[in-house]
Each structure stands twice: as C-alpha cells, then as structure tokens.
C-alpha positions as CSV (number, residue, x, y, z in Angstrom):
1,M,13.1,-38.8,119.7
2,A,16.7,-39.6,120.6
3,Q,19.5,-37.1,120.0
4,P,20.9,-37.3,116.5
5,I,24.3,-38.6,115.8
6,T,26.6,-35.9,114.6
7,L,30.1,-36.3,113.3
8,D,32.6,-34.2,111.4
9,I,34.6,-36.1,108.7
10,P,37.7,-34.3,107.5
11,H,38.8,-34.2,103.9
12,K,41.5,-32.7,101.7
13,H,39.6,-32.4,98.5
14,G,37.5,-29.8,96.7
15,R,33.7,-29.9,97.2
16,D,33.1,-31.3,93.7
17,E,35.4,-34.2,94.4
18,V,33.8,-34.8,97.8
19,R,30.4,-34.8,96.2
20,E,31.4,-37.3,93.6
21,R,33.0,-39.6,96.3
22,L,29.8,-39.4,98.4
23,D,27.6,-40.2,95.4
24,K,29.7,-43.3,94.6
25,G,30.0,-44.4,98.2
26,I,26.4,-43.9,99.3
27,G,25.9,-47.7,99.4
28,K,28.8,-48.1,101.8
29,L,27.3,-45.4,104.0
30,A,24.1,-47.4,104.3
31,G,26.1,-50.5,105.1
32,M,27.2,-48.8,108.4
33,F,23.7,-49.3,109.7
34,P,22.6,-52.8,110.8
35,G,20.9,-54.3,107.8
36,G,21.0,-50.9,106.0
37,A,20.1,-50.1,102.4
38,V,19.7,-46.7,100.8
39,V,16.1,-45.9,100.0
40,D,16.8,-42.5,98.3
41,H,19.3,-39.6,98.2
42,R,19.3,-36.2,96.7
43,W,21.3,-33.0,96.8
44,E,20.0,-29.6,97.9
45,G,22.8,-27.2,97.4
46,E,25.8,-28.4,99.4
47,T,23.7,-30.9,101.5
48,M,23.1,-34.5,100.6
49,H,19.9,-35.8,102.1
50,F,19.5,-39.5,102.2
51,T,17.3,-42.1,103.8
52,V,18.5,-45.6,104.9
53,Q,16.2,-48.5,105.6
54,A,17.6,-50.5,108.5
55,M,16.0,-53.2,110.6
56,G,12.6,-52.1,109.4
57,Q,13.2,-48.5,110.3
58,K,13.8,-45.4,108.2
59,V,16.8,-43.3,109.1
60,A,16.8,-39.7,107.8
61,S,20.4,-38.4,107.4
62,R,22.2,-35.5,105.8
63,L,25.8,-34.6,104.9
64,E,26.7,-31.0,104.7
65,L,29.8,-30.2,102.6
66,F,32.4,-27.7,104.0
67,D,35.8,-26.8,102.7
68,A,37.7,-29.0,105.1
69,H,35.1,-31.4,106.4
70,V,31.7,-33.0,105.9
71,H,29.2,-32.6,108.8
72,A,27.0,-35.7,109.2
73,T,23.7,-35.7,111.0
74,I,21.9,-39.0,111.5
75,D,18.4,-38.9,113.0
76,L,17.9,-42.3,114.5
77,P,14.4,-43.6,115.3
78,P,13.9,-44.7,118.9
79,F,14.5,-48.4,118.2
80,L,17.8,-47.8,116.5
81,S,18.9,-45.3,119.1
82,L,19.8,-48.5,121.1
83,F,22.6,-48.9,118.6
84,A,23.7,-45.3,118.5
85,D,27.2,-45.8,120.1
86,K,28.0,-48.7,117.7
87,I,26.8,-46.8,114.7
88,R,28.7,-43.6,115.7
89,A,31.9,-45.7,116.2
90,K,31.5,-47.4,112.9
91,L,30.9,-44.1,111.1
92,A,33.9,-42.5,112.8
93,K,36.1,-45.4,111.7
94,E,34.8,-46.1,108.1
95,A,33.4,-42.8,106.8
96,P,36.8,-41.0,106.4
97,K,37.8,-43.9,104.1
98,L,35.2,-42.7,101.6
99,L,36.9,-39.3,101.4
100,E,40.5,-40.5,101.1
C-alpha cells in the first residue's frame, strides 16, 4: 500500500465549531477526490472517520481535531496513489476554506 497523505490544516476556532464545520463540509471534502462521494462518516471522540468512494475505489480517511489544527490522514488505495500529488495539492488549497 502507498504511503498515506497527511496534512495539517490550521484553524482559529474551538473544537465544537470545527466539528460542526467538518460535518457540514463533508461533501466538499469528498469532492476533492476524482469522482468522489462520501459513503459514510462517524466520530470517535475527537476523530472523524470517513470513507469516500472515488473512481470505483474506497478511500479510508480520518481527521483528528487539535486546538490549533486538524490532522488529516488519507489512505489511498494503490490505483488512486497515482493521483496522490494532485489530491494533496487540492486538499492543501481547499481544505482550509472549510475551517474559515
């Protein structure tokens, strides 16, 4: 399996506000993957686990809430790892907008 994409997304809000913004923006997160749609998402403590269906592949992802940032980990299947750099760049550009 390819190395996961990891990314820290800064924020200036409390954890409850960040959680609410992530819940509302989960569809936008899925749109950052080619042909992506959210299959499911759930919270376990301060971590949101979600699965995106993209190009016939399932992408397991998690977002860990911290006081000043959200740590994202995206486990790409081998086929989608071909797009890792593009996905990472799009996440780095678009994900902070969800937390503004």
